[in-house]
mmCIF file of the N, C-alpha and C atoms, coordinates in Angstrom:
data_MODEL
# 
_entry.id   MODEL 
# 
loop_
_atom_site.group_PDB 
_atom_site.id 
_atom_site.type_symbol 
_atom_site.label_atom_id 
_atom_site.label_alt_id 
_atom_site.label_comp_id 
_atom_site.label_asym_id 
_atom_site.label_entity_id 
_atom_site.label_seq_id 
_atom_site.pdbx_PDB_ins_code 
_atom_site.Cartn_x 
_atom_site.Cartn_y 
_atom_site.Cartn_z 
_atom_site.occupancy 
_atom_site.B_iso_or_equiv 
_atom_site.pdbx_formal_charge 
_atom_site.auth_seq_id 
_atom_site.auth_comp_id 
_atom_site.auth_asym_id 
_atom_site.auth_atom_id 
_atom_site.pdbx_PDB_model_num 
ATOM 1   N N  . MET A 1 1  ? -12.016 3.101  6.097  1.00 0.00 ? 1  MET A N  1 
ATOM 2   C CA . MET A 1 1  ? -11.823 3.316  4.682  1.00 0.00 ? 1  MET A CA 1 
ATOM 3   C C  . MET A 1 1  ? -12.376 2.143  3.881  1.00 0.00 ? 1  MET A C  1 
ATOM 4   N N  . VAL A 1 2  ? -12.273 0.928  4.409  1.00 0.00 ? 2  VAL A N  1 
ATOM 5   C CA . VAL A 1 2  ? -12.762 -0.248 3.687  1.00 0.00 ? 2  VAL A CA 1 
ATOM 6   C C  . VAL A 1 2  ? -14.013 -0.779 4.366  1.00 0.00 ? 2  VAL A C  1 
ATOM 7   N N  . SER A 1 3  ? -14.866 -1.435 3.586  1.00 0.00 ? 3  SER A N  1 
ATOM 8   C CA . SER A 1 3  ? -16.099 -1.977 4.148  1.00 0.00 ? 3  SER A CA 1 
ATOM 9   C C  . SER A 1 3  ? -15.908 -3.400 4.670  1.00 0.00 ? 3  SER A C  1 
ATOM 10  N N  . LYS A 1 4  ? -14.839 -4.064 4.251  1.00 0.00 ? 4  LYS A N  1 
ATOM 11  C CA . LYS A 1 4  ? -14.565 -5.430 4.710  1.00 0.00 ? 4  LYS A CA 1 
ATOM 12  C C  . LYS A 1 4  ? -13.138 -5.522 5.259  1.00 0.00 ? 4  LYS A C  1 
ATOM 13  N N  . PRO A 1 5  ? -12.905 -4.982 6.462  1.00 0.00 ? 5  PRO A N  1 
ATOM 14  C CA . PRO A 1 5  ? -11.542 -4.980 7.008  1.00 0.00 ? 5  PRO A CA 1 
ATOM 15  C C  . PRO A 1 5  ? -10.982 -6.382 7.244  1.00 0.00 ? 5  PRO A C  1 
ATOM 16  N N  . GLU A 1 6  ? -11.862 -7.356 7.407  1.00 0.00 ? 6  GLU A N  1 
ATOM 17  C CA . GLU A 1 6  ? -11.384 -8.728 7.618  1.00 0.00 ? 6  GLU A CA 1 
ATOM 18  C C  . GLU A 1 6  ? -10.742 -9.313 6.359  1.00 0.00 ? 6  GLU A C  1 
ATOM 19  N N  . ASP A 1 7  ? -11.007 -8.715 5.201  1.00 0.00 ? 7  ASP A N  1 
ATOM 20  C CA . ASP A 1 7  ? -10.427 -9.188 3.940  1.00 0.00 ? 7  ASP A CA 1 
ATOM 21  C C  . ASP A 1 7  ? -9.118  -8.490 3.580  1.00 0.00 ? 7  ASP A C  1 
ATOM 22  N N  . VAL A 1 8  ? -8.680  -7.555 4.398  1.00 0.00 ? 8  VAL A N  1 
ATOM 23  C CA . VAL A 1 8  ? -7.437  -6.834 4.104  1.00 0.00 ? 8  VAL A CA 1 
ATOM 24  C C  . VAL A 1 8  ? -6.251  -7.663 4.588  1.00 0.00 ? 8  VAL A C  1 
ATOM 25  N N  . LYS A 1 9  ? -5.321  -7.900 3.670  1.00 0.00 ? 9  LYS A N  1 
ATOM 26  C CA . LYS A 1 9  ? -4.095  -8.638 3.991  1.00 0.00 ? 9  LYS A CA 1 
ATOM 27  C C  . LYS A 1 9  ? -2.919  -7.790 3.523  1.00 0.00 ? 9  LYS A C  1 
ATOM 28  N N  . VAL A 1 10 ? -1.905  -7.682 4.355  1.00 0.00 ? 10 VAL A N  1 
ATOM 29  C CA . VAL A 1 10 ? -0.712  -6.915 4.016  1.00 0.00 ? 10 VAL A CA 1 
ATOM 30  C C  . VAL A 1 10 ? 0.487   -7.833 4.158  1.00 0.00 ? 10 VAL A C  1 
ATOM 31  N N  . ALA A 1 11 ? 1.298   -7.892 3.101  1.00 0.00 ? 11 ALA A N  1 
ATOM 32  C CA . ALA A 1 11 ? 2.493   -8.741 3.120  1.00 0.00 ? 11 ALA A CA 1 
ATOM 33  C C  . ALA A 1 11 ? 3.687   -7.922 2.660  1.00 0.00 ? 11 ALA A C  1 
ATOM 34  N N  . MET A 1 12 ? 4.831   -8.158 3.304  1.00 0.00 ? 12 MET A N  1 
ATOM 35  C CA . MET A 1 12 ? 6.071   -7.494 2.918  1.00 0.00 ? 12 MET A CA 1 
ATOM 36  C C  . MET A 1 12 ? 6.923   -8.485 2.147  1.00 0.00 ? 12 MET A C  1 
ATOM 37  N N  . VAL A 1 13 ? 7.324   -8.103 0.946  1.00 0.00 ? 13 VAL A N  1 
ATOM 38  C CA . VAL A 1 13 ? 8.185   -8.941 0.114  1.00 0.00 ? 13 VAL A CA 1 
ATOM 39  C C  . VAL A 1 13 ? 9.519   -8.212 -0.006 1.00 0.00 ? 13 VAL A C  1 
ATOM 40  N N  . GLU A 1 14 ? 10.562  -8.822 0.530  1.00 0.00 ? 14 GLU A N  1 
ATOM 41  C CA . GLU A 1 14 ? 11.872  -8.179 0.513  1.00 0.00 ? 14 GLU A CA 1 
ATOM 42  C C  . GLU A 1 14 ? 12.594  -8.470 -0.786 1.00 0.00 ? 14 GLU A C  1 
ATOM 43  N N  . GLY A 1 15 ? 13.085  -7.425 -1.405 1.00 0.00 ? 15 GLY A N  1 
ATOM 44  C CA . GLY A 1 15 ? 13.851  -7.549 -2.636 1.00 0.00 ? 15 GLY A CA 1 
ATOM 45  C C  . GLY A 1 15 ? 15.302  -7.177 -2.385 1.00 0.00 ? 15 GLY A C  1 
ATOM 46  N N  . GLU A 1 16 ? 16.094  -7.231 -3.446 1.00 0.00 ? 16 GLU A N  1 
ATOM 47  C CA . GLU A 1 16 ? 17.509  -6.901 -3.324 1.00 0.00 ? 16 GLU A CA 1 
ATOM 48  C C  . GLU A 1 16 ? 17.723  -5.451 -2.911 1.00 0.00 ? 16 GLU A C  1 
ATOM 49  N N  . ARG A 1 17 ? 17.064  -4.548 -3.625 1.00 0.00 ? 17 ARG A N  1 
ATOM 50  C CA . ARG A 1 17 ? 17.248  -3.124 -3.353 1.00 0.00 ? 17 ARG A CA 1 
ATOM 51  C C  . ARG A 1 17 ? 15.976  -2.462 -2.830 1.00 0.00 ? 17 ARG A C  1 
ATOM 52  N N  . THR A 1 18 ? 14.829  -3.015 -3.171 1.00 0.00 ? 18 THR A N  1 
ATOM 53  C CA . THR A 1 18 ? 13.549  -2.399 -2.823 1.00 0.00 ? 18 THR A CA 1 
ATOM 54  C C  . THR A 1 18 ? 12.629  -3.435 -2.200 1.00 0.00 ? 18 THR A C  1 
ATOM 55  N N  . ASN A 1 19 ? 11.991  -3.062 -1.115 1.00 0.00 ? 19 ASN A N  1 
ATOM 56  C CA . ASN A 1 19 ? 10.985  -3.922 -0.505 1.00 0.00 ? 19 ASN A CA 1 
ATOM 57  C C  . ASN A 1 19 ? 9.626   -3.548 -1.076 1.00 0.00 ? 19 ASN A C  1 
ATOM 58  N N  . ARG A 1 20 ? 8.736   -4.530 -1.096 1.00 0.00 ? 20 ARG A N  1 
ATOM 59  C CA . ARG A 1 20 ? 7.407   -4.312 -1.665 1.00 0.00 ? 20 ARG A CA 1 
ATOM 60  C C  . ARG A 1 20 ? 6.358   -4.663 -0.612 1.00 0.00 ? 20 ARG A C  1 
ATOM 61  N N  . VAL A 1 21 ? 5.409   -3.769 -0.415 1.00 0.00 ? 21 VAL A N  1 
ATOM 62  C CA . VAL A 1 21 ? 4.272   -4.021 0.460  1.00 0.00 ? 21 VAL A CA 1 
ATOM 63  C C  . VAL A 1 21 ? 3.102   -4.366 -0.450 1.00 0.00 ? 21 VAL A C  1 
ATOM 64  N N  . GLU A 1 22 ? 2.605   -5.593 -0.334 1.00 0.00 ? 22 GLU A N  1 
ATOM 65  C CA . GLU A 1 22 ? 1.472   -6.034 -1.145 1.00 0.00 ? 22 GLU A CA 1 
ATOM 66  C C  . GLU A 1 22 ? 0.218   -5.990 -0.289 1.00 0.00 ? 22 GLU A C  1 
ATOM 67  N N  . VAL A 1 23 ? -0.765  -5.241 -0.749 1.00 0.00 ? 23 VAL A N  1 
ATOM 68  C CA . VAL A 1 23 ? -2.029  -5.099 -0.030 1.00 0.00 ? 23 VAL A CA 1 
ATOM 69  C C  . VAL A 1 23 ? -3.103  -5.815 -0.836 1.00 0.00 ? 23 VAL A C  1 
ATOM 70  N N  . THR A 1 24 ? -3.735  -6.804 -0.215 1.00 0.00 ? 24 THR A N  1 
ATOM 71  C CA . THR A 1 24 ? -4.821  -7.545 -0.847 1.00 0.00 ? 24 THR A CA 1 
ATOM 72  C C  . THR A 1 24 ? -6.124  -7.086 -0.205 1.00 0.00 ? 24 THR A C  1 
ATOM 73  N N  . LEU A 1 25 ? -7.091  -6.741 -1.051 1.00 0.00 ? 25 LEU A N  1 
ATOM 74  C CA . LEU A 1 25 ? -8.369  -6.206 -0.582 1.00 0.00 ? 25 LEU A CA 1 
ATOM 75  C C  . LEU A 1 25 ? -9.523  -6.947 -1.221 1.00 0.00 ? 25 LEU A C  1 
ATOM 76  N N  . ALA A 1 26 ? -10.704 -6.772 -0.631 1.00 0.00 ? 26 ALA A N  1 
ATOM 77  C CA . ALA A 1 26 ? -11.928 -7.238 -1.280 1.00 0.00 ? 26 ALA A CA 1 
ATOM 78  C C  . ALA A 1 26 ? -12.118 -6.408 -2.548 1.00 0.00 ? 26 ALA A C  1 
ATOM 79  N N  . THR A 1 27 ? -12.670 -7.017 -3.570 1.00 0.00 ? 27 THR A N  1 
ATOM 80  C CA . THR A 1 27 ? -12.857 -6.347 -4.859 1.00 0.00 ? 27 THR A CA 1 
ATOM 81  C C  . THR A 1 27 ? -13.641 -5.045 -4.712 1.00 0.00 ? 27 THR A C  1 
ATOM 82  N N  . ASP A 1 28 ? -14.620 -5.033 -3.827 1.00 0.00 ? 28 ASP A N  1 
ATOM 83  C CA . ASP A 1 28 ? -15.449 -3.837 -3.624 1.00 0.00 ? 28 ASP A CA 1 
ATOM 84  C C  . ASP A 1 28 ? -14.661 -2.672 -3.028 1.00 0.00 ? 28 ASP A C  1 
ATOM 85  N N  . ASP A 1 29 ? -13.581 -2.967 -2.325 1.00 0.00 ? 29 ASP A N  1 
ATOM 86  C CA . ASP A 1 29 ? -12.831 -1.933 -1.615 1.00 0.00 ? 29 ASP A CA 1 
ATOM 87  C C  . ASP A 1 29 ? -11.670 -1.341 -2.411 1.00 0.00 ? 29 ASP A C  1 
ATOM 88  N N  . VAL A 1 30 ? -11.308 -1.949 -3.516 1.00 0.00 ? 30 VAL A N  1 
ATOM 89  C CA . VAL A 1 30 ? -10.147 -1.475 -4.278 1.00 0.00 ? 30 VAL A CA 1 
ATOM 90  C C  . VAL A 1 30 ? -10.337 -0.026 -4.719 1.00 0.00 ? 30 VAL A C  1 
ATOM 91  N N  . GLY A 1 31 ? -11.494 0.299  -5.241 1.00 0.00 ? 31 GLY A N  1 
ATOM 92  C CA . GLY A 1 31 ? -11.762 1.664  -5.693 1.00 0.00 ? 31 GLY A CA 1 
ATOM 93  C C  . GLY A 1 31 ? -11.683 2.679  -4.568 1.00 0.00 ? 31 GLY A C  1 
ATOM 94  N N  . LYS A 1 32 ? -12.145 2.304  -3.383 1.00 0.00 ? 32 LYS A N  1 
ATOM 95  C CA . LYS A 1 32 ? -12.097 3.211  -2.237 1.00 0.00 ? 32 LYS A CA 1 
ATOM 96  C C  . LYS A 1 32 ? -10.659 3.496  -1.824 1.00 0.00 ? 32 LYS A C  1 
ATOM 97  N N  . VAL A 1 33 ? -9.831  2.466  -1.831 1.00 0.00 ? 33 VAL A N  1 
ATOM 98  C CA . VAL A 1 33 ? -8.442  2.643  -1.412 1.00 0.00 ? 33 VAL A CA 1 
ATOM 99  C C  . VAL A 1 33 ? -7.669  3.446  -2.458 1.00 0.00 ? 33 VAL A C  1 
ATOM 100 N N  . ILE A 1 34 ? -7.945  3.207  -3.731 1.00 0.00 ? 34 ILE A N  1 
ATOM 101 C CA . ILE A 1 34 ? -7.274  3.980  -4.778 1.00 0.00 ? 34 ILE A CA 1 
ATOM 102 C C  . ILE A 1 34 ? -7.750  5.427  -4.742 1.00 0.00 ? 34 ILE A C  1 
ATOM 103 N N  . GLY A 1 35 ? -9.052  5.629  -4.605 1.00 0.00 ? 35 GLY A N  1 
ATOM 104 C CA . GLY A 1 35 ? -9.606  6.975  -4.510 1.00 0.00 ? 35 GLY A CA 1 
ATOM 105 C C  . GLY A 1 35 ? -9.725  7.657  -5.854 1.00 0.00 ? 35 GLY A C  1 
ATOM 106 N N  . ARG A 1 36 ? -10.425 8.753  -5.858 1.00 0.00 ? 36 ARG A N  1 
ATOM 107 C CA . ARG A 1 36 ? -10.642 9.516  -7.095 1.00 0.00 ? 36 ARG A CA 1 
ATOM 108 C C  . ARG A 1 36 ? -9.307  10.060 -7.598 1.00 0.00 ? 36 ARG A C  1 
ATOM 109 N N  . GLY A 1 37 ? -8.973  9.663  -8.808 1.00 0.00 ? 37 GLY A N  1 
ATOM 110 C CA . GLY A 1 37 ? -7.722  10.118 -9.406 1.00 0.00 ? 37 GLY A CA 1 
ATOM 111 C C  . GLY A 1 37 ? -6.482  9.552  -8.731 1.00 0.00 ? 37 GLY A C  1 
ATOM 112 N N  . GLY A 1 38 ? -6.657  8.530  -7.897 1.00 0.00 ? 38 GLY A N  1 
ATOM 113 C CA . GLY A 1 38 ? -5.514  7.919  -7.222 1.00 0.00 ? 38 GLY A CA 1 
ATOM 114 C C  . GLY A 1 38 ? -5.035  8.677  -5.998 1.00 0.00 ? 38 GLY A C  1 
ATOM 115 N N  . ARG A 1 39 ? -5.850  9.596  -5.510 1.00 0.00 ? 39 ARG A N  1 
ATOM 116 C CA . ARG A 1 39 ? -5.418  10.429 -4.378 1.00 0.00 ? 39 ARG A CA 1 
ATOM 117 C C  . ARG A 1 39 ? -5.138  9.627  -3.115 1.00 0.00 ? 39 ARG A C  1 
ATOM 118 N N  . ASN A 1 40 ? -6.012  8.690  -2.782 1.00 0.00 ? 40 ASN A N  1 
ATOM 119 C CA . ASN A 1 40 ? -5.816  7.927  -1.544 1.00 0.00 ? 40 ASN A CA 1 
ATOM 120 C C  . ASN A 1 40 ? -4.562  7.069  -1.604 1.00 0.00 ? 40 ASN A C  1 
ATOM 121 N N  . ILE A 1 41 ? -4.386  6.317  -2.687 1.00 0.00 ? 41 ILE A N  1 
ATOM 122 C CA . ILE A 1 41 ? -3.216  5.442  -2.779 1.00 0.00 ? 41 ILE A CA 1 
ATOM 123 C C  . ILE A 1 41 ? -1.938  6.266  -2.862 1.00 0.00 ? 41 ILE A C  1 
ATOM 124 N N  . ASP A 1 42 ? -1.989  7.421  -3.507 1.00 0.00 ? 42 ASP A N  1 
ATOM 125 C CA . ASP A 1 42 ? -0.813  8.293  -3.555 1.00 0.00 ? 42 ASP A CA 1 
ATOM 126 C C  . ASP A 1 42 ? -0.433  8.768  -2.157 1.00 0.00 ? 42 ASP A C  1 
ATOM 127 N N  . ALA A 1 43 ? -1.434  9.103  -1.345 1.00 0.00 ? 43 ALA A N  1 
ATOM 128 C CA . ALA A 1 43 ? -1.168  9.546  0.024  1.00 0.00 ? 43 ALA A CA 1 
ATOM 129 C C  . ALA A 1 43 ? -0.603  8.405  0.863  1.00 0.00 ? 43 ALA A C  1 
ATOM 130 N N  . ILE A 1 44 ? -1.160  7.210  0.713  1.00 0.00 ? 44 ILE A N  1 
ATOM 131 C CA . ILE A 1 44 ? -0.653  6.043  1.444  1.00 0.00 ? 44 ILE A CA 1 
ATOM 132 C C  . ILE A 1 44 ? 0.796   5.776  1.051  1.00 0.00 ? 44 ILE A C  1 
ATOM 133 N N  . ARG A 1 45 ? 1.075   5.813  -0.244 1.00 0.00 ? 45 ARG A N  1 
ATOM 134 C CA . ARG A 1 45 ? 2.443   5.573  -0.726 1.00 0.00 ? 45 ARG A CA 1 
ATOM 135 C C  . ARG A 1 45 ? 3.408   6.632  -0.206 1.00 0.00 ? 45 ARG A C  1 
ATOM 136 N N  . ALA A 1 46 ? 2.974   7.881  -0.143 1.00 0.00 ? 46 ALA A N  1 
ATOM 137 C CA . ALA A 1 46 ? 3.840   8.959  0.346  1.00 0.00 ? 46 ALA A CA 1 
ATOM 138 C C  . ALA A 1 46 ? 4.196   8.760  1.813  1.00 0.00 ? 46 ALA A C  1 
ATOM 139 N N  . VAL A 1 47 ? 3.229   8.361  2.622  1.00 0.00 ? 47 VAL A N  1 
ATOM 140 C CA . VAL A 1 47 ? 3.483   8.127  4.045  1.00 0.00 ? 47 VAL A CA 1 
ATOM 141 C C  . VAL A 1 47 ? 4.437   6.950  4.232  1.00 0.00 ? 47 VAL A C  1 
ATOM 142 N N  . VAL A 1 48 ? 4.196   5.861  3.500  1.00 0.00 ? 48 VAL A N  1 
ATOM 143 C CA . VAL A 1 48 ? 5.059   4.682  3.610  1.00 0.00 ? 48 VAL A CA 1 
ATOM 144 C C  . VAL A 1 48 ? 6.470   5.018  3.132  1.00 0.00 ? 48 VAL A C  1 
ATOM 145 N N  . ARG A 1 49 ? 6.571   5.750  2.034  1.00 0.00 ? 49 ARG A N  1 
ATOM 146 C CA . ARG A 1 49 ? 7.883   6.131  1.494  1.00 0.00 ? 49 ARG A CA 1 
ATOM 147 C C  . ARG A 1 49 ? 8.647   7.002  2.494  1.00 0.00 ? 49 ARG A C  1 
ATOM 148 N N  . ALA A 1 50 ? 7.962   7.949  3.120  1.00 0.00 ? 50 ALA A N  1 
ATOM 149 C CA . ALA A 1 50 ? 8.608   8.830  4.093  1.00 0.00 ? 50 ALA A CA 1 
ATOM 150 C C  . ALA A 1 50 ? 9.104   8.042  5.301  1.00 0.00 ? 50 ALA A C  1 
ATOM 151 N N  . ALA A 1 51 ? 8.294   7.104  5.770  1.00 0.00 ? 51 ALA A N  1 
ATOM 152 C CA . ALA A 1 51 ? 8.708   6.278  6.907  1.00 0.00 ? 51 ALA A CA 1 
ATOM 153 C C  . ALA A 1 51 ? 9.909   5.410  6.538  1.00 0.00 ? 51 ALA A C  1 
ATOM 154 N N  . ALA A 1 52 ? 9.919   4.884  5.330  1.00 0.00 ? 52 ALA A N  1 
ATOM 155 C CA . ALA A 1 52 ? 11.023  4.029  4.891  1.00 0.00 ? 52 ALA A CA 1 
ATOM 156 C C  . ALA A 1 52 ? 12.309  4.829  4.727  1.00 0.00 ? 52 ALA A C  1 
ATOM 157 N N  . LEU A 1 53 ? 12.201  6.054  4.250  1.00 0.00 ? 53 LEU A N  1 
ATOM 158 C CA . LEU A 1 53 ? 13.394  6.877  4.043  1.00 0.00 ? 53 LEU A CA 1 
ATOM 159 C C  . LEU A 1 53 ? 14.107  7.197  5.347  1.00 0.00 ? 53 LEU A C  1 
ATOM 160 N N  . LYS A 1 54 ? 13.370  7.229  6.449  1.00 0.00 ? 54 LYS A N  1 
ATOM 161 C CA . LYS A 1 54 ? 14.004  7.457  7.748  1.00 0.00 ? 54 LYS A CA 1 
ATOM 162 C C  . LYS A 1 54 ? 15.032  6.372  8.041  1.00 0.00 ? 54 LYS A C  1 
ATOM 163 N N  . ASN A 1 55 ? 14.770  5.164  7.535  1.00 0.00 ? 55 ASN A N  1 
ATOM 164 C CA . ASN A 1 55 ? 15.686  4.030  7.740  1.00 0.00 ? 55 ASN A CA 1 
ATOM 165 C C  . ASN A 1 55 ? 16.536  3.758  6.501  1.00 0.00 ? 55 ASN A C  1 
ATOM 166 N N  . HIS A 1 56 ? 16.525  4.702  5.560  1.00 0.00 ? 56 HIS A N  1 
ATOM 167 C CA . HIS A 1 56 ? 17.281  4.566  4.310  1.00 0.00 ? 56 HIS A CA 1 
ATOM 168 C C  . HIS A 1 56 ? 16.858  3.334  3.519  1.00 0.00 ? 56 HIS A C  1 
ATOM 169 N N  . ASP A 1 57 ? 15.558  3.039  3.527  1.00 0.00 ? 57 ASP A N  1 
ATOM 170 C CA . ASP A 1 57 ? 14.998  1.914  2.778  1.00 0.00 ? 57 ASP A CA 1 
ATOM 171 C C  . ASP A 1 57 ? 14.180  2.436  1.603  1.00 0.00 ? 57 ASP A C  1 
ATOM 172 N N  . ARG A 1 58 ? 13.966  1.561  0.625  1.00 0.00 ? 58 ARG A N  1 
ATOM 173 C CA . ARG A 1 58 ? 13.087  1.865  -0.504 1.00 0.00 ? 58 ARG A CA 1 
ATOM 174 C C  . ARG A 1 58 ? 11.918  0.889  -0.437 1.00 0.00 ? 58 ARG A C  1 
ATOM 175 N N  . VAL A 1 59 ? 10.711  1.431  -0.480 1.00 0.00 ? 59 VAL A N  1 
ATOM 176 C CA . VAL A 1 59 ? 9.515   0.602  -0.359 1.00 0.00 ? 59 VAL A CA 1 
ATOM 177 C C  . VAL A 1 59 ? 8.500   1.024  -1.416 1.00 0.00 ? 59 VAL A C  1 
ATOM 178 N N  . MET A 1 60 ? 7.879   0.026  -2.045 1.00 0.00 ? 60 MET A N  1 
ATOM 179 C CA . MET A 1 60 ? 6.786   0.259  -2.990 1.00 0.00 ? 60 MET A CA 1 
ATOM 180 C C  . MET A 1 60 ? 5.518   -0.344 -2.392 1.00 0.00 ? 60 MET A C  1 
ATOM 181 N N  . VAL A 1 61 ? 4.397   0.311  -2.578 1.00 0.00 ? 61 VAL A N  1 
ATOM 182 C CA . VAL A 1 61 ? 3.110   -0.211 -2.131 1.00 0.00 ? 61 VAL A CA 1 
ATOM 183 C C  . VAL A 1 61 ? 2.321   -0.606 -3.371 1.00 0.00 ? 61 VAL A C  1 
ATOM 184 N N  . GLU A 1 62 ? 1.866   -1.858 -3.397 1.00 0.00 ? 62 GLU A N  1 
ATOM 185 C CA . GLU A 1 62 ? 1.087   -2.360 -4.527 1.00 0.00 ? 62 GLU A CA 1 
ATOM 186 C C  . GLU A 1 62 ? -0.212  -2.964 -4.027 1.00 0.00 ? 62 GLU A C  1 
ATOM 187 N N  . ILE A 1 63 ? -1.274  -2.748 -4.783 1.00 0.00 ? 63 ILE A N  1 
ATOM 188 C CA . ILE A 1 63 ? -2.550  -3.394 -4.495 1.00 0.00 ? 63 ILE A CA 1 
ATOM 189 C C  . ILE A 1 63 ? -2.647  -4.601 -5.414 1.00 0.00 ? 63 ILE A C  1 
ATOM 190 N N  . VAL A 1 64 ? -2.827  -5.764 -4.807 1.00 0.00 ? 64 VAL A N  1 
ATOM 191 C CA . VAL A 1 64 ? -2.939  -7.005 -5.596 1.00 0.00 ? 64 VAL A CA 1 
ATOM 192 C C  . VAL A 1 64 ? -4.291  -7.636 -5.409 1.00 0.00 ? 64 VAL A C  1 
# 
């Protein structure tokens, strides 16, 4: 999905009620990950949210 996989960094920031997954990408790859109309990032967020709900957690995915 990305052209520079070595530049992808993922960090988990734990909050009081909600955890945050921060994804850092190369500038050229941000548009690819977001996708047309936000379809790709929406799909990524849906998968992460579904996995988190299995453990009764709340997770947000952000591109930084």
